[in-house]
C-alpha positions as CSV (number, residue, x, y, z in Angstrom):
1,M,-2.6,-11.0,30.2
2,V,-0.8,-14.4,30.0
3,L,2.0,-12.8,28.0
4,D,2.3,-9.9,30.5
5,I,2.6,-12.4,33.4
6,T,5.1,-14.5,31.6
7,F,7.4,-11.5,30.9
8,L,6.8,-10.2,34.4
9,L,8.0,-13.5,35.9
10,L,11.0,-13.5,33.4
11,G,11.9,-10.0,34.6
12,F,11.7,-11.1,38.3
13,G,13.9,-14.0,37.4
14,L,16.5,-11.8,35.8
15,L,16.4,-9.5,38.8
16,I,17.0,-12.3,41.3
17,I,19.8,-13.8,39.2
18,G,21.4,-10.4,38.6
19,A,21.2,-9.4,42.3
20,N,22.6,-12.8,43.4
21,W,25.6,-12.4,41.1
22,L,26.1,-8.8,42.2
23,V,25.9,-9.7,45.9
24,D,28.3,-12.7,45.5
25,G,30.9,-10.6,43.6
26,S,30.6,-7.6,45.9
27,S,30.7,-9.6,49.1
28,S,33.8,-11.4,48.0
29,L,35.4,-8.1,47.1
30,A,34.5,-6.7,50.5
31,K,35.8,-9.8,52.3
32,K,39.2,-9.4,50.6
33,F,39.5,-6.1,52.4
34,R,38.5,-7.6,55.8
35,V,35.1,-5.9,56.1
36,S,32.9,-7.3,58.8
37,D,29.7,-9.2,58.3
38,L,27.6,-6.4,59.9
39,A,29.1,-3.7,57.7
40,I,28.6,-6.0,54.6
41,G,25.0,-6.7,55.6
42,L,24.3,-2.9,56.0
43,T,26.0,-1.9,52.8
44,V,27.1,-4.3,50.1
45,V,24.4,-6.9,50.6
46,A,21.7,-4.3,51.4
47,F,22.6,-2.3,48.3
48,G,23.0,-5.4,46.1
49,T,19.6,-6.8,47.1
50,S,18.0,-3.4,46.7
51,T,19.2,-3.0,43.1
52,P,16.0,-4.5,41.7
53,E,14.0,-1.8,43.4
54,L,16.6,0.8,42.1
55,V,16.4,-0.4,38.5
56,V,12.6,-0.7,38.5
57,N,12.3,2.8,40.0
58,I,14.6,4.4,37.5
59,F,12.5,3.1,34.6
60,A,9.2,4.0,36.4
61,A,10.5,7.5,37.4
62,V,11.7,8.4,33.9
63,E,8.4,7.2,32.4
64,G,6.3,9.0,34.9
65,H,4.7,6.1,36.7
66,H,4.7,7.8,40.1
67,D,2.5,5.3,41.9
68,I,4.9,2.5,41.0
69,V,7.8,4.6,42.2
70,F,6.3,5.0,45.7
71,G,4.4,1.7,45.8
72,N,7.5,-0.3,44.9
73,I,9.6,1.3,47.8
74,L,6.9,1.4,50.5
75,G,5.6,-2.0,49.6
76,S,9.1,-3.5,49.5
77,N,9.9,-2.0,53.0
78,N,6.8,-3.5,54.4
79,F,7.5,-6.8,52.7
80,N,11.1,-6.7,54.1
81,L,10.1,-5.9,57.7
82,L,7.0,-8.0,58.2
83,F,7.1,-10.8,55.7
84,I,10.8,-11.6,55.3
85,L,11.8,-11.2,58.9
86,G,8.6,-13.0,59.8
87,V,9.6,-16.0,57.6
88,A,13.3,-15.9,58.7
89,G,12.3,-15.6,62.4
90,L,9.9,-18.6,62.1
91,I,12.7,-20.7,60.7
92,T,15.1,-19.8,63.5
93,P,15.1,-17.1,66.2
94,L,17.3,-14.2,65.2
95,V,19.8,-12.8,67.7
96,V,21.7,-9.7,66.7
97,K,24.2,-7.2,68.1
98,S,22.8,-4.4,70.3
99,R,24.3,-1.8,67.9
100,T,21.8,-2.9,65.2
101,V,18.9,-2.4,67.6
102,W,20.0,0.9,69.1
103,K,21.4,2.7,66.0
104,E,20.4,1.2,62.6
105,I,16.8,0.5,63.3
106,P,16.1,4.0,64.7
107,L,18.0,5.4,61.7
108,S,15.6,3.6,59.3
109,F,12.7,5.1,61.3
110,A,14.2,8.6,61.0
111,A,14.6,8.2,57.2
112,L,10.9,7.1,57.0
113,L,9.8,10.1,59.1
114,L,11.8,12.4,56.8
115,L,10.1,10.9,53.7
116,F,6.7,11.5,55.3
117,L,7.5,15.2,56.0
118,I,8.9,16.0,52.6
119,A,6.4,14.0,50.6
120,N,3.5,15.6,52.3
121,D,5.2,19.0,52.0
122,F,5.4,19.8,55.7
123,L,8.9,21.2,55.0
124,I,8.6,22.7,51.5
125,P,5.1,23.5,50.2
126,E,5.0,21.9,46.7
127,Q,1.6,20.3,46.4
128,N,2.5,16.7,47.3
129,L,5.6,16.6,45.2
130,L,8.9,14.8,45.8
131,S,11.1,17.4,44.1
132,R,14.7,17.4,43.0
133,I,15.5,19.4,46.1
134,D,13.9,16.7,48.2
135,G,15.9,14.1,46.3
136,L,19.1,16.0,47.1
137,I,18.1,16.0,50.8
138,L,17.6,12.3,50.7
139,L,20.9,11.7,49.0
140,A,22.7,13.8,51.6
141,I,21.2,11.6,54.3
142,F,22.4,8.6,52.2
143,L,26.0,9.9,52.2
144,F,25.8,10.4,56.0
145,F,24.7,6.8,56.3
146,L,27.6,5.6,54.3
147,F,30.0,7.7,56.4
148,Y,28.4,6.2,59.6
149,V,28.9,2.7,58.3
150,F,32.5,3.5,57.4
151,T,33.2,4.5,61.0
152,Q,31.6,1.3,62.2
153,V,33.9,-0.7,60.0
154,K,36.8,0.6,62.0
155,T,35.3,-0.5,65.3
156,D,33.6,-3.7,64.2
157,V,36.6,-6.0,63.8
158,E,34.7,-9.3,63.8
159,V,35.2,-10.9,60.4
160,H,34.0,-14.4,59.5
161,R,36.4,-16.3,57.3
162,D,33.8,-18.8,56.2
163,Y,33.5,-17.7,52.6
164,K,34.7,-18.9,49.2
165,E,37.5,-16.9,47.8
166,M,37.2,-15.7,44.2
167,S,39.7,-14.4,41.6
168,T,39.5,-10.8,40.8
169,L,38.4,-11.7,37.2
170,K,35.5,-13.7,38.5
171,I,34.4,-11.0,40.9
172,I,34.4,-8.4,38.0
173,A,32.5,-10.8,35.8
174,L,29.8,-11.5,38.4
175,I,29.3,-7.8,39.1
176,T,29.1,-6.9,35.4
177,L,26.7,-9.8,34.5
178,G,24.7,-9.1,37.6
179,L,24.2,-5.4,36.6
180,G,23.2,-6.5,33.1
181,G,20.6,-8.9,34.4
182,L,19.2,-6.2,36.7
183,V,18.8,-3.7,33.9
184,A,17.1,-6.2,31.6
185,G,14.9,-7.5,34.4
186,G,13.9,-4.1,35.7
187,R,12.8,-3.0,32.2
188,L,10.6,-6.1,31.8
189,V,9.0,-5.7,35.2
190,V,8.0,-2.0,34.7
191,V,6.6,-2.5,31.3
192,N,4.6,-5.6,32.0
193,A,3.5,-4.5,35.5
194,V,1.9,-1.4,33.9
195,D,0.3,-3.6,31.2
196,L,-0.9,-6.1,33.8
197,A,-2.5,-3.3,35.9
198,T,-4.3,-2.1,32.7
199,D,-5.5,-5.6,31.8
200,M,-6.8,-6.3,35.3
201,G,-8.4,-2.9,35.7
202,V,-6.5,-2.1,39.0
203,S,-4.4,0.9,39.9
204,E,-0.6,1.1,39.4
205,K,-0.5,1.9,43.2
206,I,-1.8,-1.6,44.1
207,I,0.4,-3.3,41.5
208,G,3.4,-1.4,42.9
209,L,2.6,-2.1,46.6
210,T,2.0,-5.9,46.0
211,I,3.3,-7.7,42.9
212,V,6.2,-5.3,42.0
213,A,7.2,-4.8,45.7
214,A,7.2,-8.5,46.5
215,G,9.0,-9.4,43.3
216,T,11.8,-6.9,43.7
217,S,12.2,-8.0,47.4
218,L,12.8,-11.6,46.5
219,P,16.6,-11.2,46.8
220,E,16.2,-9.9,50.3
221,L,14.0,-12.8,51.1
222,V,16.5,-15.4,49.9
223,T,19.5,-13.6,51.5
224,S,17.9,-13.2,54.9
225,V,16.4,-16.7,55.1
226,I,19.8,-18.3,54.1
227,A,21.7,-16.1,56.5
228,G,19.3,-17.0,59.3
229,I,19.6,-20.7,58.6
230,K,23.4,-20.3,58.6
231,K,23.1,-18.5,62.0
232,N,24.6,-15.4,60.4
233,N,22.0,-13.2,62.0
234,D,23.9,-9.9,61.6
235,I,23.6,-10.2,57.8
236,A,19.9,-11.4,58.1
237,I,18.9,-8.3,60.1
238,G,21.4,-5.9,58.6
239,N,20.3,-6.8,55.1
240,I,16.7,-5.8,55.9
241,V,17.4,-2.7,57.9
242,G,20.0,-1.5,55.4
243,S,17.8,-2.2,52.5
244,N,15.0,-0.2,54.0
245,I,17.3,2.7,54.5
246,F,18.7,2.4,51.0
247,N,15.2,2.2,49.5
248,I,14.1,5.5,51.0
249,V,17.2,7.8,51.0
250,F,19.0,6.5,48.0
251,I,16.4,5.0,45.6
252,L,13.7,7.6,46.1
253,G,16.4,10.3,46.1
254,V,17.6,9.1,42.7
255,S,14.0,8.8,41.5
256,A,13.2,12.4,42.4
257,I,16.4,13.8,40.9
258,L,15.7,12.0,37.6
259,R,12.1,13.4,37.6
260,P,10.1,15.1,40.3
261,Q,7.6,12.5,41.6
262,E,3.9,13.3,42.3
263,Y,3.0,11.9,45.7
264,N,-0.4,10.4,46.4
265,P,-1.4,11.0,50.0
266,A,-3.1,7.6,50.0
267,F,0.5,6.2,50.5
268,N,0.5,7.7,54.0
269,T,-1.3,4.5,55.2
270,D,1.6,2.5,53.8
271,I,4.1,4.8,55.5
272,F,2.3,4.3,58.8
273,M,2.5,0.6,58.3
274,V,6.3,0.7,57.7
275,A,6.6,2.9,60.8
276,F,4.6,0.4,62.8
277,G,6.7,-2.5,61.6
278,T,10.0,-0.6,62.4
279,V,8.8,0.3,65.9
280,F,7.5,-3.2,66.5
281,L,10.9,-4.7,65.5
282,F,12.7,-2.3,67.8
283,F,10.6,-3.1,70.8
284,V,10.6,-6.9,70.4
285,M,14.4,-6.8,70.0
286,F,14.8,-4.5,73.0
287,A,12.4,-6.5,75.2
288,G,15.0,-9.2,76.0
289,K,18.6,-9.0,77.0
290,R,19.7,-11.0,74.0
291,H,18.1,-8.7,71.4
292,R,16.2,-11.6,70.0
293,L,13.3,-12.0,67.5
294,D,11.5,-15.1,68.7
295,R,9.3,-17.4,66.6
296,W,6.0,-16.2,68.1
297,E,7.0,-12.6,67.4
298,A,8.0,-13.4,63.9
299,G,4.6,-15.2,63.4
300,V,2.8,-12.0,64.6
301,M,4.7,-9.9,62.0
302,L,3.8,-12.4,59.2
303,L,0.1,-12.3,60.2
304,I,0.2,-8.5,60.2
305,Y,1.6,-8.5,56.7
306,I,-1.0,-10.9,55.4
307,G,-3.8,-8.8,57.0
308,Y,-2.3,-5.6,55.5
309,T,-2.2,-7.1,52.0
310,L,-5.8,-8.3,52.3
311,F,-6.8,-4.8,53.4
312,L,-5.1,-3.3,50.3
313,I,-6.9,-5.7,48.0
314,K,-10.3,-5.1,49.7
315,V,-9.9,-1.4,49.4
316,E,-9.1,-1.7,45.7
317,I,-12.1,-3.9,45.0
């Protein structure tokens, strides 16, 4: 068990380093083309910080660890919404543009609703299976999201120049090394998470929802907290909302195409929790004219996440 934990932590370390290099390289590349902070937060940073979830899910999907596939994504989305925004909001109140509140947050809720319908076979009866057709549907939504963000780039002209320019060679090196670290780290996480679940006598579902989900979400945590401290709230919020959209429509879409994924209806509770967190975020941001997440609201989100995690552990025991 000690060896499993050691290699699991090593895998998380490689995921964090790899994601950080990938985000740095990709963000610098985007800035060279005068892409706005909001667009970068919703795409480049969101995708970069979601690559740990992607790599872990690719290995888990191919090897048939269905509970880790869904647990990683739903657990990560809950961690993103309730824990990360809770921590970032406690450090400093987050004020964002109204467009994020009115468009991107509802879009993330719509993606979650679609997942609930297709995973529970309300659209295509397949005995709780996320099929390749479902995966194609999710990827089609992902392409729509990319097109939407592309149209926003044309209208969102606010670009911050407070960034360190990099040479093209350094950008390519960071992106390449980052991807390498992600692949190695993702493999270590999946193998040792499964072994750890076996050693501890707990289900892969719980390991996926807690340890794996929190570990793969560490890049989002670091990115949003640092962005909040630097008062770059558009990236702090855009990173989380964008990551949650990416996780569902892109990563689960890819996972299902690689191999149809059996869905455990027990995950519906976790879908409801993500839905609650999304709706809660929307209303607290909409309540004030400044679209602001205050410290007390962030504290409530953090407490909800802690309670949710304790509930998962209690049910498992």
